[in-house]
N, C-alpha and C positions, 0 to 999 in steps of 0.2 A: 504494500500500500504506500509506504514512504517513497519507494523508488518511483511509482507511478505519479505521485504528487510532485516529485522533483522534476521528472521529465515534463509533466504538464506545465510547471513553472518556467522551465527553460524555453519551452515552445511559446508560451505566452509572452515571455520577455523578448524572444526573437521577433514575434509578430509586431509587438509594440515598437521595437527598435526600427523595424523595416518601415512602419507607418510614419514614425517621427522623422526619420532620415529622409524618406521619400518626399515629405512636405518641404524640406529645406533645399534639396538639390534641384537642379534643372531637370526637365523631362528627359533629356538625352542621357543624363547620369543615373536616372532611376533604375535602369536595367542592371547597372553595376551593383547598386544597393540590394535590389531584389535577389540577385544571384549571390553576391558576396556575403551578406549576413548569414543566410542559411548554410553556406559552405563553411564559414568559420565555425558556426555552431556544431556542424557535423564533425569537423576535424577535432574540435575540443571534446566532443562526446567520445569519439574513438580513442583519443589519447587517455581520457579518464578510464575507460574500460580496459585498455591495454595495461596501464600502470597499476590498476587495481588487481589485475590478474597475475601480475608478476610473482607474488609469493606462492600462489598455487601452481604456477608453471615450474618454479624452482622445486617445490615439494614433489611434483610428479617426476622430475628428473632424478631427485635424490632417492625416491622410492624404487626407480629402476636400478640405481647403483647399489642400493641396500635392500635387496628383496627380503621380505619377512620383517623388516623394521616397521615400527609405528612412526609415521612421518607426520609432523605437525608443521603446516604452513604458518608463517608468522612475519611480523615486521619488528624492526628494532625500536626500542624506546631510548630515552636519553641515557639510561643506566647501562645499556648494552655495550657501548664503547669502553666504559670503565671496567665492565666485566671482562672484556677481551684483554685489556691491558693487565688487569690483575691476574688473569690466567696465562699470561705470557704469549698471547696471540696478537696478530695484527688487527688493526681496526680500519684499514684503508677502504676507501670507496663506501663508507657508511656515513650517512648524513648525521651530523652531531646532534640534531634535534629529533632523530628517530625517523621511522617510516621506511627504512631500507628493507628490502625483502631478505628473509632468512628462512631456513628450514631446520627443524630439529629431527634427527633420526634416532629413535630410541631402540637400542639393541639390548639383549639381556644383561650385558655387563657395563654398558656405557650409553651416554646420550651425546651424539655428535652435533656440533653447530656448523651448518653449511651456509656459505654466502653465495650470492648469484655470480655466475661466470667462473666458478672455481671447480677443479676436478677432485678435490679432497676436502674434508672438513677443516675448518680453521682450528678448532680445538675440541676436546671431548671431556665430559664430566663422568667420573666413575659413578655407577649406580650403587648406592648404599642404602640399606633398609632404614638406617637412622636418619637419613636425609631424603625423604620423599619429595617429589615436586610439590610446590605449594603456590597458593595465590598471594600476591603482594600488591601494594600500591606503587606504581611507577609513575614517571612524569612524561607527558607528551605535550607538544605545543598545542595551545588552544587554537581553534579554527580562526584563521585570518588575523592572528595576533601573535606578538612575541611572548606573551604570557604562557606559562605552562600550567597544566592541570593534572591532578592525580587521577590515574586510571587503573583499574585492575589489570594485572599482568601475571605472567607465569614465571616462577623462579625455579631453576634447577641448579642444585649445588651438591658437591661432595665434601664440603667443609674446607676445601682449598680453592678449587675452580668453581665458577658459577656462570650462569647466563640468565638474563631477564629479558623476556620478549613478550609481545602481544600477539597471541594466536589469531589467525584470520581464517574464517570458515565461509565467508560470503564474498561475492564479487564487489560489494561496496565496502568491505573491510569492517573494522570495529570503529564506527564513527561516533559512538556514544559510550559513556561509562556502562550503561545497562547492557549494550551489545557486547562490550569488552568482557563484562562479568560472565555472560552466557558462554562466550568463547573460551574463557579461562576454565570454567567448570567442565566444559566438554573436553578440553585438552587434558585436564586432570583425570577424568574418567578414562580417556584413551590410554593414558600412561599408567593406569592402575593405581593412581595415588588416592589417598583419602579425600573426600569432598571438602571444599572450603566453606567456612561459615561467613565469608566476606560478603 
């Protein structure tokens, strides 16, 4: 329902823009407006869909490389880069404000952290009974602002190495704390971890 409302809002905004611009330009230039504005909207929509699908495409590739693993599509949060540094891994090509695609491959003895465009995991966390995956509050940038907001996230640690990510199960990602919470609960269940009371 939310996606349908967003699409309807974009279409209405596009139609209003065409009408307003067409009133300002000369009749000869109107064809450029009538063709140009919808073309820009279509290109923007395609880019949004492609970018939103990157974590799931990465997870599909990791699942082929690690058959039998539980693979979680996710995006980085602000804490992910610090987790990489603390674990002795590189943090290159990850946006410092979060949102970069990652995948977690959970095997019986470890959880691997994969980044887009790489042939092997950046680092791995040993699976220990005393450190099950858990839900935590992490920081993500607020929509359209430089402020950050706390959002539910998934933390995997072995007491030494760790990774904090935001699981992604839908093409629109985890756009709200409520959707993030649902995604984290689902990831915990898939990893066989106790449910969170968050």
